[in-house]
All heavy atoms as an XYZ file, in Angstrom:
1048
protein
N     163.168    293.909     88.748
C     162.138    292.915     88.386
C     162.196    291.927     89.569
O     160.985    291.505     89.912
C     162.532    292.196     87.092
C     161.487    291.287     86.732
S     160.082    292.190     86.032
C     159.266    290.997     85.123
N     163.185    291.466     89.985
C     163.306    290.566     91.110
C     162.752    291.087     92.408
O     161.981    290.491     93.188
C     164.718    290.052     91.278
N     162.964    292.435     92.597
C     162.503    293.146     93.718
C     160.941    293.251     93.700
O     160.284    293.010     94.734
C     163.000    294.642     93.777
O     164.441    294.524     93.729
C     162.615    295.347     95.132
N     160.409    293.518     92.561
C     158.894    293.687     92.449
C     158.352    292.237     92.624
O     157.227    292.136     93.245
C     158.578    294.096     90.850
C     158.680    295.508     90.711
C     158.202    295.882     89.411
C     158.262    297.223     89.021
N     157.708    297.734     87.712
N     158.968    291.243     92.143
C     158.475    289.888     92.211
C     158.470    289.500     93.804
O     157.561    288.912     94.346
C     159.246    288.910     91.507
C     158.797    287.452     91.475
C     157.324    287.342     90.938
C     159.700    286.536     90.770
N     159.506    289.931     94.503
C     159.584    289.554     95.942
C     158.591    290.530     96.645
O     157.930    289.841     97.701
C     161.017    290.008     96.505
C     161.284    289.769     97.876
C     161.240    288.227     98.175
C     162.764    290.352     98.165
N     158.315    291.688     96.359
C     157.224    292.515     97.047
C     155.931    291.948     96.898
O     155.117    291.876     97.767
C     157.395    293.944     96.594
C     156.191    294.855     97.033
C     158.664    294.655     96.960
N     155.584    291.499     95.532
C     154.228    291.028     95.271
C     154.110    289.634     95.896
O     153.002    289.418     96.363
C     154.048    290.862     93.794
C     153.924    292.156     93.072
C     154.626    292.556     91.965
C     152.901    293.127     93.463
C     154.442    293.654     91.291
C     152.762    294.329     92.876
C     153.520    294.648     91.798
O     153.267    295.734     91.223
N     155.080    288.853     95.984
C     155.015    287.581     96.624
C     154.757    287.815     98.161
O     154.095    287.165     98.726
C     156.259    286.729     96.417
O     156.510    286.493     95.033
N     155.470    288.782     98.737
C     155.347    289.046    100.152
C     153.881    289.496    100.410
O     153.253    289.119    101.392
C     156.392    290.108    100.563
N     153.320    290.407     99.530
C     152.126    290.935     99.742
C     151.103    289.753     99.588
O     150.176    289.681    100.328
C     151.773    292.002     98.774
C     152.405    293.402     99.043
C     152.078    294.278     97.965
C     151.906    293.889    100.405
N     151.302    288.956     98.735
C     150.302    287.729     98.490
C     150.311    286.787     99.642
O     149.313    286.174     99.905
C     150.597    286.977     97.229
C     150.303    287.548     95.883
C     150.869    286.827     94.751
C     148.833    287.761     95.826
N     151.439    286.822    100.507
C     151.491    285.961    101.679
C     151.088    286.715    102.875
O     150.333    286.192    103.656
C     152.910    285.341    101.773
C     153.068    284.624    103.067
C     153.179    284.464    100.656
N     151.644    287.848    103.054
C     151.426    288.645    104.327
C     150.002    289.181    104.488
O     149.335    288.999    105.501
C     152.406    289.923    104.297
C     152.038    290.833    105.535
C     153.828    289.447    104.393
N     149.383    289.724    103.431
C     147.995    290.321    103.570
C     147.019    289.117    103.917
O     146.193    289.234    104.983
C     147.595    291.035    102.345
C     146.168    291.368    102.308
C     148.496    292.267    102.095
N     147.019    288.061    103.291
C     146.096    286.942    103.537
C     146.235    286.413    104.951
O     145.347    286.125    105.699
C     146.202    285.829    102.524
C     146.887    286.488    101.401
C     147.726    287.730    101.944
N     147.621    286.325    105.359
C     147.940    285.803    106.699
C     147.326    286.865    107.737
O     146.924    286.372    108.827
C     149.353    285.646    106.841
C     150.013    284.447    106.079
S     149.319    282.938    106.508
C     150.153    282.665    108.070
N     147.500    288.145    107.489
C     146.941    289.012    108.491
C     145.452    288.993    108.587
O     144.917    289.027    109.655
C     147.283    290.482    108.038
S     149.024    290.903    108.273
N     144.793    288.857    107.445
C     143.272    288.688    107.503
C     142.915    287.395    108.224
O     141.990    287.364    109.104
C     142.656    288.621    106.081
C     142.553    289.954    105.498
C     143.112    290.174    104.106
C     141.898    290.918    106.111
C     142.971    291.427    103.650
C     141.689    292.256    105.466
C     142.265    292.471    104.224
N     143.616    286.279    108.008
C     143.314    284.976    108.673
C     143.651    285.139    110.046
O     142.982    284.757    111.027
C     144.245    283.852    108.082
C     143.709    283.492    106.674
C     144.161    282.614    108.998
C     144.634    282.610    105.873
N     144.767    285.881    110.540
C     145.064    286.130    111.982
C     144.035    286.950    112.567
O     143.631    286.587    113.719
N     143.405    288.039    111.914
C     142.476    288.830    112.560
C     141.233    288.056    112.720
O     140.589    288.070    113.856
C     142.211    290.129    111.746
C     143.420    290.946    111.823
C     141.003    290.784    112.209
C     143.474    292.122    110.864
N     140.796    287.327    111.815
C     139.520    286.566    111.815
C     139.679    285.386    112.974
O     138.700    285.202    113.752
C     139.147    285.872    110.382
C     138.730    287.036    109.451
C     138.125    284.890    110.550
C     138.625    286.631    108.104
N     140.739    284.709    113.031
C     140.907    283.772    113.980
C     140.943    284.358    115.307
O     140.470    283.764    116.342
C     142.394    282.995    113.806
O     142.417    282.299    112.636
N     141.617    285.503    115.566
C     141.639    286.141    116.854
C     140.217    286.578    117.233
O     139.862    286.283    118.475
C     142.479    287.248    116.788
C     142.527    288.250    118.037
C     143.200    287.852    119.231
C     141.636    289.348    118.153
C     143.162    288.602    120.235
C     141.557    290.118    119.293
C     142.359    289.734    120.434
O     142.323    290.446    121.417
N     139.459    287.071    116.408
C     138.034    287.516    116.770
C     137.142    286.235    117.149
O     136.446    286.267    118.136
C     137.422    288.269    115.693
C     138.051    289.559    115.427
C     137.368    290.441    114.356
O     136.940    289.782    113.387
N     137.502    291.802    114.327
N     137.264    285.247    116.395
C     136.576    284.033    116.576
C     137.013    283.351    118.078
O     136.128    282.930    118.877
C     136.658    282.966    115.494
C     135.902    283.393    114.375
C     135.858    282.376    113.301
N     135.074    282.777    112.172
C     135.011    282.083    110.944
N     135.696    281.068    110.851
N     134.386    282.576    109.943
N     138.284    283.389    118.252
C     138.763    282.820    119.494
C     138.276    283.729    120.604
O     137.856    283.130    121.733
C     140.267    282.611    119.473
N     138.338    284.987    120.575
C     137.890    285.927    121.536
C     136.370    285.680    121.856
O     136.054    285.685    122.968
C     138.190    287.272    121.270
N     135.575    285.488    120.852
C     134.197    285.324    120.975
C     133.882    283.987    121.674
O     133.004    283.928    122.670
C     133.470    285.321    119.724
C     133.380    286.707    119.009
O     133.592    287.699    119.671
O     133.057    286.770    117.770
N     134.538    282.949    121.478
C     134.377    281.587    121.980
C     134.797    281.657    123.487
O     134.074    281.247    124.260
C     135.160    280.471    121.284
C     135.256    279.281    122.021
C     134.643    280.276    119.887
N     135.954    282.237    123.732
C     136.433    282.430    125.186
C     135.532    283.198    126.021
O     135.171    282.913    127.116
C     137.875    282.951    125.192
C     138.945    282.079    124.711
C     140.256    282.774    124.723
C     139.009    280.788    125.562
N     134.993    284.356    125.404
C     134.084    285.218    126.176
C     132.735    284.543    126.560
O     132.121    284.447    127.564
C     133.762    286.418    125.275
C     132.882    287.408    126.089
C     132.652    288.743    125.368
O     133.451    288.949    124.409
O     131.701    289.498    125.600
N     132.226    283.733    125.430
C     131.038    282.992    125.663
C     131.249    281.771    126.750
O     130.323    281.738    127.647
C     130.584    282.356    124.349
C     129.152    281.671    124.368
C     128.769    281.121    123.050
N     129.327    281.754    121.894
C     130.160    281.171    120.931
N     130.431    279.899    121.055
N     130.677    281.760    119.923
N     132.313    281.193    126.690
C     132.680    280.107    127.681
C     132.720    280.605    129.137
O     132.263    280.127    130.056
C     133.940    279.256    127.237
C     133.610    278.346    126.007
C     134.851    277.688    125.736
O     135.887    277.714    126.264
O     134.737    276.804    124.690
N     133.500    281.863    129.141
C     133.619    282.480    130.505
C     132.312    282.875    131.071
O     132.121    282.739    132.270
C     134.646    283.551    130.428
O     134.190    284.645    129.688
N     131.465    283.394    130.199
C     130.140    283.846    130.620
C     129.334    282.663    131.137
O     128.713    282.748    132.166
C     129.365    284.541    129.518
C     128.648    285.775    129.939
C     127.850    286.436    128.725
N     128.676    287.500    128.260
C     128.884    287.647    127.004
N     128.392    286.940    126.064
N     129.678    288.758    126.544
N     129.414    281.463    130.348
C     128.605    280.345    130.669
C     129.123    279.852    132.072
O     128.372    279.364    132.927
C     128.697    279.302    129.605
C     128.077    277.984    129.922
C     128.134    277.051    128.787
O     129.122    277.189    127.985
N     127.349    276.049    128.744
N     130.460    279.774    132.248
C     131.051    279.369    133.482
C     130.670    280.161    134.627
O     130.448    279.697    135.767
C     132.606    279.300    133.362
O     133.247    278.963    134.551
N     130.594    281.401    134.530
C     130.246    282.469    135.459
C     128.765    282.190    135.965
O     128.540    282.149    137.192
C     130.415    283.855    135.187
O     131.761    284.131    135.012
N     127.893    281.979    135.072
C     126.544    281.644    135.250
C     126.407    280.254    136.148
O     125.599    280.227    137.004
C     125.622    281.689    134.116
C     125.261    282.958    133.654
C     125.623    283.677    132.611
C     124.405    283.915    134.455
N     125.056    284.992    132.549
C     124.340    285.161    133.650
C     123.674    283.897    135.668
C     123.621    286.181    134.132
C     122.964    285.034    135.953
C     122.983    286.123    135.225
N     127.170    279.336    135.764
C     127.134    277.989    136.372
C     127.535    278.153    137.888
O     127.000    277.651    138.745
C     128.054    276.984    135.800
C     127.519    276.388    134.471
C     128.452    275.580    133.754
O     129.642    275.540    134.046
N     127.972    274.867    132.814
N     128.618    279.065    138.087
C     129.010    279.308    139.503
C     128.031    280.075    140.261
O     127.751    279.656    141.382
C     130.422    280.080    139.422
C     131.543    279.200    138.856
C     130.803    280.651    140.856
C     132.824    279.871    138.616
N     127.341    281.010    139.709
C     126.402    281.810    140.286
C     125.166    280.825    140.673
O     124.611    280.977    141.778
C     125.726    282.945    139.439
C     126.980    284.012    139.265
C     124.559    283.562    139.952
C     126.706    285.032    138.414
N     124.697    279.914    139.819
C     123.691    279.004    139.994
C     124.112    277.995    141.219
O     123.244    277.764    142.253
C     123.325    278.113    138.798
C     122.697    279.051    137.741
C     122.509    278.208    136.562
O     122.886    277.136    136.336
O     121.922    278.836    135.471
N     125.399    277.611    141.168
C     125.785    276.727    142.421
C     125.744    277.466    143.630
O     125.318    276.919    144.681
C     127.224    276.164    142.125
C     127.269    275.158    140.996
C     128.673    274.858    140.571
O     129.658    275.416    141.092
N     128.870    273.790    139.661
N     126.243    278.772    143.733
C     126.318    279.481    144.924
C     124.838    279.755    145.410
O     124.454    279.630    146.555
C     127.047    280.739    144.728
C     126.767    281.767    145.995
C     128.532    280.563    144.649
N     123.929    280.080    144.439
C     122.525    280.328    144.825
C     121.823    279.081    145.407
O     121.210    279.105    146.347
C     121.608    280.688    143.562
O     122.320    281.926    143.041
C     120.273    280.933    143.783
N     122.114    278.004    144.771
C     121.574    276.664    145.386
C     122.130    276.363    146.760
O     121.369    275.940    147.675
C     121.961    275.475    144.420
O     121.381    275.694    143.090
C     121.423    274.163    144.898
N     123.493    276.572    146.928
C     124.133    276.340    148.261
C     123.432    277.204    149.341
O     123.095    276.743    150.480
C     125.652    276.609    148.122
C     126.259    276.318    149.392
N     126.486    275.098    150.006
C     126.921    277.320    150.358
C     127.090    275.163    151.148
N     127.293    276.445    151.368
N     123.255    278.543    148.962
C     122.738    279.400    149.941
C     121.289    279.168    150.311
O     120.785    279.215    151.472
C     122.770    280.961    149.423
C     121.945    281.858    150.212
C     124.282    281.428    149.363
N     120.577    278.628    149.238
C     119.065    278.205    149.448
C     119.026    277.071    150.408
O     118.175    277.062    151.363
C     118.329    277.940    148.220
C     118.058    279.214    147.327
C     117.559    278.786    145.930
O     117.511    277.603    145.565
O     117.108    279.633    145.257
N     120.019    275.998    150.212
C     119.988    274.830    151.082
C     120.415    275.369    152.457
O     119.819    274.833    153.536
C     121.020    273.836    150.570
C     120.495    272.993    149.484
C     121.263    272.807    148.348
C     119.258    272.478    149.375
C     120.815    272.058    147.272
C     118.630    271.674    148.402
C     119.601    271.548    147.274
O     119.111    270.745    146.217
N     121.298    276.324    152.600
C     121.775    276.688    153.988
C     120.666    277.343    154.667
O     120.523    277.088    155.818
C     122.938    277.592    153.746
C     123.427    278.151    155.081
C     124.207    277.408    155.916
C     123.066    279.511    155.508
C     124.695    278.088    157.228
C     123.376    279.980    156.702
C     124.126    279.169    157.580
O     124.537    279.775    158.690
N     119.967    278.321    153.981
C     118.856    279.015    154.561
C     117.804    278.081    155.020
O     117.127    278.080    156.118
C     118.289    280.209    153.776
C     117.012    280.655    154.214
C     119.460    281.209    153.485
N     117.403    277.063    154.167
C     116.478    276.208    154.407
C     116.814    275.261    155.743
O     115.942    275.000    156.565
C     116.057    275.236    153.300
C     115.326    275.878    152.207
O     114.672    276.972    152.443
N     115.467    275.343    150.974
N     117.990    274.852    155.746
C     118.456    274.084    156.992
C     118.457    274.853    158.158
O     118.050    274.512    159.324
C     119.953    273.636    156.642
C     120.476    272.651    157.693
O     119.637    271.701    158.050
O     121.518    272.758    158.045
N     118.818    276.198    158.066
C     118.758    277.130    159.253
C     117.292    277.385    159.667
O     117.146    277.328    160.913
C     119.359    278.478    158.884
C     119.721    279.394    160.024
C     120.833    278.999    160.731
C     118.940    280.483    160.172
C     120.999    279.905    161.852
C     119.324    281.305    161.322
C     120.415    280.990    162.132
N     116.366    277.488    158.771
C     114.983    277.567    159.097
C     114.431    276.352    159.861
O     113.709    276.585    160.806
C     114.133    277.899    157.817
C     114.247    279.333    157.242
C     113.538    279.579    156.011
O     112.973    278.428    155.402
O     113.366    280.734    155.576
N     114.835    275.189    159.413
C     114.405    273.974    160.006
C     114.994    273.953    161.391
O     114.265    273.580    162.345
C     115.031    272.763    159.221
C     114.169    272.709    157.861
C     114.868    271.474    160.107
C     114.840    271.641    157.007
N     116.161    274.447    161.617
C     116.792    274.387    163.103
C     115.935    275.338    163.967
O     115.632    275.002    165.091
C     118.247    274.834    163.080
O     118.946    273.954    162.274
N     115.646    276.507    163.350
C     114.835    277.561    164.131
C     113.463    276.917    164.395
O     112.878    277.161    165.581
C     114.870    278.885    163.395
C     116.169    279.508    163.301
C     113.748    279.754    164.055
C     116.137    280.674    162.372
N     112.883    276.344    163.494
C     111.543    275.798    163.761
C     111.567    274.667    164.757
O     110.527    274.565    165.600
C     110.926    275.253    162.382
C     110.501    276.276    161.390
C     110.090    275.671    160.106
C     109.300    277.142    161.993
N     112.580    273.955    164.770
C     112.726    272.843    165.810
C     112.675    273.501    167.195
O     112.082    272.952    168.160
C     114.040    271.960    165.675
C     113.909    270.968    164.525
C     115.229    270.313    164.374
C     115.269    269.300    163.231
N     116.542    268.538    163.028
N     113.321    274.606    167.339
C     113.480    275.279    168.597
C     112.066    275.821    169.040
O     111.661    275.768    170.130
C     114.510    276.387    168.634
C     115.913    275.765    168.473
C     114.411    277.296    169.848
C     117.020    276.816    168.194
N     111.449    276.519    167.919
C     110.238    277.178    168.220
C     109.102    276.215    168.449
O     108.175    276.589    169.277
C     109.811    278.193    167.069
C     110.729    279.353    166.989
C     110.358    280.100    165.719
C     110.749    280.214    168.153
N     109.223    275.115    167.911
C     108.097    274.073    168.070
C     108.208    273.168    169.311
O     107.347    272.352    169.611
C     107.931    273.288    166.849
C     107.320    273.979    165.614
O     106.705    275.039    165.861
N     107.765    273.627    164.423
N     109.297    273.345    170.061
C     109.577    272.580    171.212
C     108.486    272.916    172.190
O     108.199    274.140    172.417
C     110.863    272.921    171.673
O     111.021    273.011    173.069
N     108.027    271.986    172.911
C     107.045    272.082    173.957
C     107.487    273.116    175.113
O     106.801    273.980    175.546
C     106.501    270.804    174.588
O     106.166    269.916    173.605
C     105.477    271.042    175.533
N     108.617    272.801    175.524
C     109.212    273.652    176.605
C     109.380    275.076    176.173
O     109.054    276.048    176.900
C     110.656    273.093    177.025
C     110.487    271.832    177.712
O     109.506    271.623    178.423
N     111.388    270.850    177.451
N     109.866    275.337    174.921
C     110.014    276.729    174.454
C     108.675    277.462    174.368
O     108.591    278.576    174.763
C     110.804    276.761    173.071
C     110.931    278.089    172.535
S     111.931    279.091    173.613
C     113.531    278.597    173.329
N     107.642    276.714    173.757
C     106.342    277.321    173.774
C     105.741    277.662    175.109
O     105.252    278.701    175.329
C     105.334    276.390    172.995
C     105.405    276.458    171.493
O     105.631    277.443    170.943
N     105.407    275.303    170.981
N     105.966    276.740    176.101
C     105.492    276.957    177.498
C     106.198    278.342    178.063
O     105.707    279.033    178.731
C     105.706    275.773    178.356
C     104.719    274.744    177.953
O     103.723    274.929    177.406
N     105.149    273.512    178.338
N     107.571    278.345    177.818
C     108.379    279.450    178.296
C     107.868    280.724    177.688
O     107.788    281.732    178.428
C     109.754    279.188    178.010
C     110.801    280.337    178.384
C     111.190    280.363    179.672
C     111.329    281.175    177.456
C     111.875    281.456    180.113
C     112.214    282.146    177.848
C     112.470    282.234    179.171
O     113.324    283.302    179.589
N     107.644    280.800    176.423
C     107.364    282.063    175.702
C     106.012    282.460    176.205
O     105.673    283.682    176.316
C     107.389    281.794    174.134
C     108.823    281.560    173.694
C     106.684    282.945    173.472
C     108.816    281.152    172.223
N     105.043    281.676    176.509
C     103.701    281.958    176.973
C     103.597    282.589    178.430
O     102.681    283.099    178.833
C     102.837    280.754    176.898
C     102.577    280.411    175.452
C     101.638    279.141    175.400
C     101.563    278.752    173.988
N     100.830    277.339    173.987
N     104.674    282.384    179.111
C     104.797    282.781    180.577
C     104.731    284.331    180.605
O     105.404    285.120    179.922
C     105.984    282.199    181.308
C     105.893    280.710    181.349
S     106.987    279.991    182.582
C     106.493    278.339    182.447
N     104.097    284.855    181.663
C     103.846    286.267    181.826
C     104.627    287.049    182.781
O     104.679    288.207    182.843
C     102.360    286.550    182.079
C     101.389    285.892    181.116
C     101.396    286.669    179.758
C     100.339    286.058    178.901
N     100.735    286.287    177.506
N     105.253    286.228    183.682
C     106.000    286.991    184.779
C     107.313    286.176    185.101
O     107.348    284.904    184.861
C     105.215    287.297    186.016
O     104.871    285.964    186.664
N     108.277    286.704    185.821
C     109.446    286.144    186.275
C     109.143    285.158    187.430
O     109.702    284.074    187.415
C     110.428    287.142    186.747
C     111.759    286.570    187.105
C     112.769    287.633    187.496
N     112.924    288.521    186.397
C     113.181    289.796    186.614
N     113.367    290.388    187.882
N     113.384    290.711    185.621
N     108.098    285.399    188.210
C     107.721    284.510    189.210
C     107.198    283.288    188.724
O     107.486    282.115    189.100
C     106.618    285.144    190.119
C     107.039    286.245    190.945
C     107.278    287.577    190.148
O     106.558    287.769    189.183
O     108.166    288.434    190.628
N     106.386    283.365    187.549
C     105.802    282.244    186.932
C     106.959    281.296    186.344
O     106.947    280.069    186.472
C     104.917    282.586    185.723
C     104.147    281.430    185.119
C     103.146    281.968    184.036
O     103.105    283.213    183.756
O     102.620    281.126    183.382
N     107.974    281.845    185.809
C     109.101    281.212    185.251
C     109.852    280.519    186.453
O     110.238    279.382    186.300
C     110.103    282.289    184.480
C     109.325    282.743    183.331
C     111.422    281.625    184.044
C     110.106    283.826    182.559
N     110.069    281.282    187.410
C     110.775    280.641    188.630
C     110.083    279.476    189.304
O     110.651    278.417    189.647
C     110.960    281.837    189.742
C     112.072    282.822    189.216
O     112.817    282.534    188.447
O     111.986    283.857    189.905
N     108.820    279.501    189.364
C     108.022    278.478    189.847
C     107.983    277.201    188.989
O     107.952    276.078    189.423
C     106.552    278.947    190.212
C     106.447    279.881    191.253
C     104.973    280.530    191.400
O     104.150    280.167    190.548
N     104.824    281.354    192.417
N     107.937    277.429    187.675
C     107.885    276.368    186.676
C     109.172    275.557    186.614
O     109.215    274.423    186.098
C     107.389    276.817    185.360
O     108.439    277.576    184.754
N     110.303    276.200    186.888
C     111.599    275.661    186.787
C     112.018    275.343    185.246
O     112.766    274.449    184.945
C     111.837    274.436    187.712
C     111.471    274.601    189.189
C     111.647    273.242    189.871
C     112.636    275.538    189.752
N     111.386    276.073    184.419
C     111.557    275.715    183.023
C     112.814    276.432    182.387
O     113.261    276.106    181.422
C     110.224    276.192    182.237
C     110.299    275.592    180.886
C     110.190    277.710    182.122
C     108.908    275.635    180.125
N     113.267    277.425    183.168
C     114.518    278.266    182.557
C     115.629    277.252    182.277
O     116.220    277.364    181.089
C     114.863    279.167    183.594
C     115.998    280.072    183.049
C     116.523    281.054    184.190
N     115.440    282.028    184.567
C     114.809    282.074    185.733
N     115.176    281.258    186.783
N     113.917    282.958    186.058
N     115.982    276.394    183.171
C     117.200    275.573    182.861
C     116.983    274.621    181.711
O     117.812    274.229    180.975
C     117.496    274.756    184.051
C     118.220    275.695    185.200
O     118.726    276.720    184.783
O     117.959    275.444    186.370
N     115.679    274.082    181.637
C     115.398    273.133    180.502
C     115.499    273.826    179.208
O     116.064    273.271    178.161
C     113.895    272.630    180.743
C     113.459    271.708    179.533
C     113.831    271.662    182.076
N     114.837    275.030    179.140
C     114.983    275.816    177.821
C     116.411    276.141    177.469
O     116.772    276.008    176.361
C     114.093    277.135    177.907
C     114.361    278.003    176.782
C     112.577    276.768    178.135
N     117.143    276.604    178.442
C     118.610    276.874    178.346
C     119.243    275.778    177.809
O     120.084    275.840    176.819
C     119.155    277.434    179.520
C     120.442    278.129    179.375
C     120.778    279.053    180.644
C     122.137    279.705    180.200
N     122.512    280.388    181.434
N     118.976    274.569    178.388
C     119.735    273.274    177.830
C     119.290    273.019    176.510
O     120.183    272.629    175.595
C     119.327    272.108    178.728
C     119.966    270.799    178.391
C     119.637    269.749    179.248
C     120.305    268.537    178.883
N     120.017    267.338    179.759
N     117.938    273.155    175.996
C     117.599    272.990    174.601
C     118.366    273.875    173.718
O     118.790    273.595    172.545
C     116.033    273.034    174.519
C     115.222    271.949    175.037
C     113.854    272.118    174.731
O     113.464    272.953    173.910
O     113.049    271.366    175.406
N     118.546    275.178    174.071
C     119.169    276.164    173.317
C     120.661    275.800    173.146
O     121.094    276.004    171.979
C     119.018    277.566    173.879
C     117.574    278.167    173.904
C     117.580    279.495    174.578
C     116.958    278.339    172.512
N     121.235    275.399    174.194
C     122.640    275.000    174.176
C     122.812    273.830    173.173
O     123.714    273.724    172.360
C     123.207    274.631    175.481
C     123.542    275.776    176.244
C     124.294    275.414    177.559
N     124.576    276.475    178.392
C     124.330    276.476    179.701
N     123.986    275.474    180.326
N     124.509    277.489    180.361
N     121.885    272.740    173.254
C     122.026    271.620    172.410
C     121.863    272.084    170.852
O     122.578    271.552    169.960
C     120.918    270.670    172.662
C     121.294    270.049    174.011
O     122.339    269.938    174.398
N     120.118    269.346    174.541
N     120.983    273.013    170.738
C     120.796    273.705    169.256
C     122.064    274.363    168.891
O     122.630    274.153    167.667
C     119.708    274.622    169.239
N     122.785    275.063    169.715
C     123.989    275.570    169.339
C     125.119    274.652    169.082
O     125.892    274.812    168.122
C     124.483    276.663    170.580
C     125.763    277.211    170.277
C     123.518    277.789    170.602
N     125.252    273.645    169.950
C     126.291    272.646    169.760
C     126.061    271.797    168.474
O     126.939    271.214    167.963
C     126.352    271.764    171.001
C     126.850    272.497    172.270
C     126.291    272.272    173.493
C     127.829    273.475    172.132
C     126.768    272.911    174.629
C     128.315    274.100    173.235
C     127.706    273.832    174.535
O     128.015    274.562    175.582
N     124.809    271.709    168.059
C     124.565    270.802    166.973
C     124.900    271.495    165.623
O     124.963    270.863    164.577
C     123.029    270.371    166.921
O     122.223    271.523    166.608
N     125.090    272.832    165.665
C     125.388    273.603    164.462
C     126.705    274.310    164.611
O     126.734    275.141    165.499
C     124.305    274.446    164.052
C     123.099    273.676    163.452
C     122.020    274.699    162.969
N     122.632    275.462    161.872
C     122.196    275.363    160.615
N     121.271    274.503    160.335
N     122.747    276.040    159.695
N     127.730    274.073    163.845
C     129.003    274.846    164.007
C     128.921    276.273    163.516
O     129.735    277.093    163.846
C     130.086    274.162    163.143
O     129.841    274.166    161.674
N     127.867    276.588    162.707
C     127.725    278.013    162.330
C     126.955    278.913    163.181
O     126.813    280.074    163.004
C     127.024    277.999    160.960
C     125.727    277.321    160.910
O     125.394    276.601    161.724
O     124.876    277.653    160.056
N     126.487    278.373    164.319
C     125.729    279.131    165.274
C     126.686    279.178    166.599
O     127.085    278.197    167.095
C     124.363    278.482    165.818
C     123.409    278.429    164.489
C     123.713    279.196    166.865
C     122.072    277.685    164.714
N     126.864    280.479    166.956
C     127.757    280.502    168.184
C     126.833    280.916    169.506
O     127.241    280.667    170.515
C     128.738    281.667    167.920
O     128.197    282.879    167.740
N     125.759    281.369    169.255
C     124.874    281.870    170.463
C     123.525    281.958    170.084
O     123.167    282.396    168.889
C     125.535    283.173    170.930
C     124.687    283.730    172.194
O     124.382    282.924    173.008
N     124.705    284.968    172.308
N     122.580    281.695    170.964
C     121.165    281.926    170.796
C     120.596    282.680    172.065
O     120.983    282.387    173.061
C     120.345    280.634    170.622
C     120.706    279.814    169.408
C     118.825    280.992    170.582
C     120.083    278.451    169.309
N     119.872    283.728    171.746
C     119.331    284.524    172.732
C     117.885    284.560    172.547
O     117.344    284.852    171.515
C     119.898    286.069    172.648
O     121.306    285.973    172.807
C     119.392    286.925    173.736
N     117.089    284.423    173.737
C     115.665    284.510    173.780
C     115.314    285.659    174.704
O     115.752    285.745    175.849
C     115.056    283.194    174.223
C     113.493    283.382    174.221
C     115.343    282.051    173.174
N     114.508    286.605    174.178
C     114.060    287.849    175.039
C     112.751    287.709    175.252
O     111.879    287.787    174.309
C     114.540    289.049    174.310
C     114.013    290.266    175.139
C     116.022    289.138    173.961
N     112.259    287.583    176.500
C     110.837    287.827    176.866
C     110.626    289.263    177.238
O     111.192    289.696    178.274
C     110.463    286.848    178.036
C     110.380    285.370    177.748
C     109.963    284.565    178.920
C     109.431    284.973    176.589
N     110.005    289.949    176.417
C     109.861    291.301    176.589
C     109.551    291.908    177.910
O     108.450    291.517    178.380
C     108.955    291.789    175.516
C     109.346    293.171    174.901
O     110.501    293.554    174.999
O     108.506    293.878    174.199
N     110.425    292.600    178.596
C     110.217    293.072    180.065
C     110.310    291.995    181.092
O     110.027    292.513    182.212
N     110.518    290.773    180.741
C     110.635    289.693    181.736
C     112.043    289.317    181.971
O     112.471    289.453    183.132
C     109.609    288.577    181.432
C     108.204    289.041    181.204
C     109.659    287.479    182.532
C     107.223    288.009    180.821
N     112.556    288.638    180.990
C     113.993    288.285    181.145
C     114.550    287.843    179.769
O     113.853    287.765    178.748
C     114.121    287.007    182.040
C     113.776    285.700    181.530
C     114.000    284.548    182.518
O     114.482    284.796    183.640
O     113.632    283.450    182.213
N     115.876    287.591    179.868
C     116.558    287.285    178.636
C     117.409    285.990    178.944
O     118.036    285.960    179.953
C     117.525    288.401    178.218
O     116.759    289.549    177.892
C     118.267    288.030    176.968
N     117.316    285.059    177.978
C     118.181    283.824    178.158
C     119.088    283.863    177.025
O     118.786    284.030    175.833
C     117.324    282.518    178.185
C     116.411    282.430    179.454
C     118.091    281.317    177.995
C     115.710    281.156    179.519
N     120.356    283.594    177.377
C     121.440    283.519    176.369
C     122.156    282.214    176.667
O     122.498    281.769    177.775
C     122.317    284.895    176.636
C     123.220    285.121    175.593
O     123.849    284.099    174.980
O     123.338    286.300    175.110
N     122.672    281.618    175.546
C     123.385    280.282    175.767
C     124.681    280.528    176.284
O     125.441    279.412    176.566
C     123.293    279.544    174.426
O     123.916    280.243    173.368
C     121.976    279.091    173.963
N     125.261    281.666    176.273
C     126.603    281.916    176.807
C     126.338    282.213    178.370
O     125.709    283.107    178.776
C     127.360    283.091    176.137
C     127.544    282.701    174.637
C     128.682    283.364    176.836
C     128.110    283.840    173.832
N     127.097    281.398    179.247
C     126.735    281.509    180.737
C     126.925    282.915    181.214
O     126.199    283.386    181.995
C     127.801    280.524    181.525
C     127.167    279.095    181.408
O     125.931    278.988    181.284
O     127.937    278.229    181.496
N     128.089    283.602    180.784
C     128.374    284.887    181.358
C     127.298    286.025    180.906
O     127.375    287.113    181.396
C     129.772    285.253    181.248
C     130.096    285.305    179.800
O     129.412    285.059    178.872
N     131.482    285.641    179.484
N     126.523    285.685    179.910
C     125.644    286.627    179.495
C     124.192    286.312    179.793
O     123.211    286.771    179.497
C     125.590    286.621    177.880
C     126.836    287.384    177.389
O     127.510    288.082    178.077
N     127.235    286.974    176.205
N     123.986    285.301    180.775
C     122.598    285.101    181.297
C     122.173    286.292    182.136
O     122.915    286.539    183.076
C     122.704    283.817    182.123
C     121.437    283.367    182.682
C     120.478    282.788    181.888
C     121.239    283.582    184.041
C     119.232    282.525    182.472
C     119.974    283.284    184.629
C     118.915    282.695    183.895
N     121.094    286.771    181.766
C     120.613    288.036    182.350
C     119.173    287.892    182.785
O     118.367    287.280    182.152
C     120.666    289.152    181.392
C     121.971    289.485    180.792
C     121.905    290.588    179.714
C     122.975    290.362    178.768
N     122.654    290.387    177.362
N     118.837    288.526    183.885
C     117.541    288.625    184.379
C     117.288    290.155    184.383
O     117.896    290.919    185.017
C     117.316    288.019    185.626
C     117.504    286.646    185.700
C     117.500    286.076    187.030
N     116.080    285.613    187.226
C     115.774    285.065    188.422
N     116.545    284.909    189.391
N     114.431    284.713    188.658
N     116.216    290.638    183.616
C     115.874    292.119    183.469
C     115.372    292.465    184.760
O     114.746    291.800    185.575
C     114.979    292.340    182.386
C     115.568    291.963    181.031
O     116.889    292.115    181.029
O     114.889    291.920    180.038
């Protein structure tokens, strides 16, 4: 009789505790999964915003170069002789170097005038086609 009472008492305690444990585990797992998903989306949104700002800043730097009067004049030139006579090459090269030095994420800028010449901000890569 004492054994039966012990077994029934154990069942009355163990079975409800197992159910409570399983339910608590499932709820905790759901909450943790939801929070981790939310955290991941926040990180993705932050990275997206950072990349958008970076690209916009990069576009602004490119537009500054392209909208420069000297660069526009250089791009419009039709021959190497015209470039040599205008003495614009060094001015353009200086503007490109300043753009490179102003941004740590740019290591080199190359401008190619198709069939005429190529200007590169690295001295040893300065080429004349």
